[in-house]
Phi, psi and omega in degrees: 000320176301322177296317182300321178294323185282336185306316184296340177284338181296145181300164187294339186288341183273055173258152183304144172286132183295144176218147169286116187229028178274054183232142169286158182298138173279134177250343170285071188207177176297158178296323175230137173239116186262125182251114177278115185256133178169157179294156170304143182058031187237016175096011187286326179298315179297312180296311182301310180304316183294320176299321179297314180297336177275002179109358176287130183271132187244357185071211181276095186243164178287132182247000181193138167202159191306327178263007176198094185296342180264359175096150176272355172068032179260138180273117185296338178291318173297315179300319174304311177304310181300314180302322180292318180299311178304310177301322180287344175255015169080027182217190180202181181300326185254009165220076182302133181288152176300325178225153178225126179238126174279126170281169173301330175292327184291314182302317187285331172297318183288323178294314180298327173297308183299320185301324186295342186246025185301331189267009181262137175293311184225109184239154178222157175213151179231130170197117183305333180299334182309325175308329181280332191233017186300328182301329181288324171300313177300330179285342188247343181212142174252022181257008185284138166238147181241151160224137183230165181212151176214171186208158184303137178302324181294323180292315178298317175301316178295322179288322177292330176294316180290319184278315190245359181062034181278133179289165184297314188292321175297317184299314181290328176296320178292318181299320179297310181302317187286308187286332164308313181289332179290310179297320183297316176301312180299326181289334180278326180201114185296152175206169178310123183230108189260151175244114186292351181277352183294144172308148189315303189299320177294315179295324178284329175288328175289317176301323178294319178299312182305315185299315185291316183299330188270000179076021173270166179283154178292150187284349175065029171070019182287317174060025193298331188264356175268127183237107181302342183285345179289344185260006179291340179286129180272101188290352182251009184260032180228168181305156180301140183285146166306149189298318181297327180284321172304317176296313180294321181296319182292325175291324177296312177303318174300322178283338193283163174301000000 
């Protein structure tokens, strides 16, 4: 309810992205589809790996890369589809298009991906780009369940600088675009939302609550996907944030568990 009340205060540009949605819902798919939502470099891999550890099926996902030795837990089929959708709309992960439309070809690919997991009771996928193309998924399936995560803008900007050599202004603009979409979706229908800036003990306690709420098994204290080194960045040791970014971060904090 809190998120719904605040939604009306967001500026007009925070409107749904148009999408071709004249398609019946796909039924040949997993019974439950858990979609992990969050910006790049914001703890999505930690969250997804923890859910996988608790029994969430991810399919064939990445378990290692140079910037995340534990793997980003992304299924390449979803990533390739999302990259293709963004490219066909004149954008990319780091240059979100103003509008996003799924073509019949995109819809068919999405249907084929879900159909491959039709025998799975609870399947999940994580790709930060999902926030940019989510309306298309909503148009073809009503089985989506969400769990989200966000991180301080300064921490994300610092991480993107190290990984992608992205300048601060571009990083903050990207943070705003992704997290605006995250908050917009939360405002429509609330779902578990975690803050990756929480201290480790608090974060893990909230994560355990999310795991139980989603009907997954408890992680039995393994904690393999939380890395305290990710928190070494001082999010307050950089210049003051633009007001609209401060405002959005505050709203996400208010909405989080």
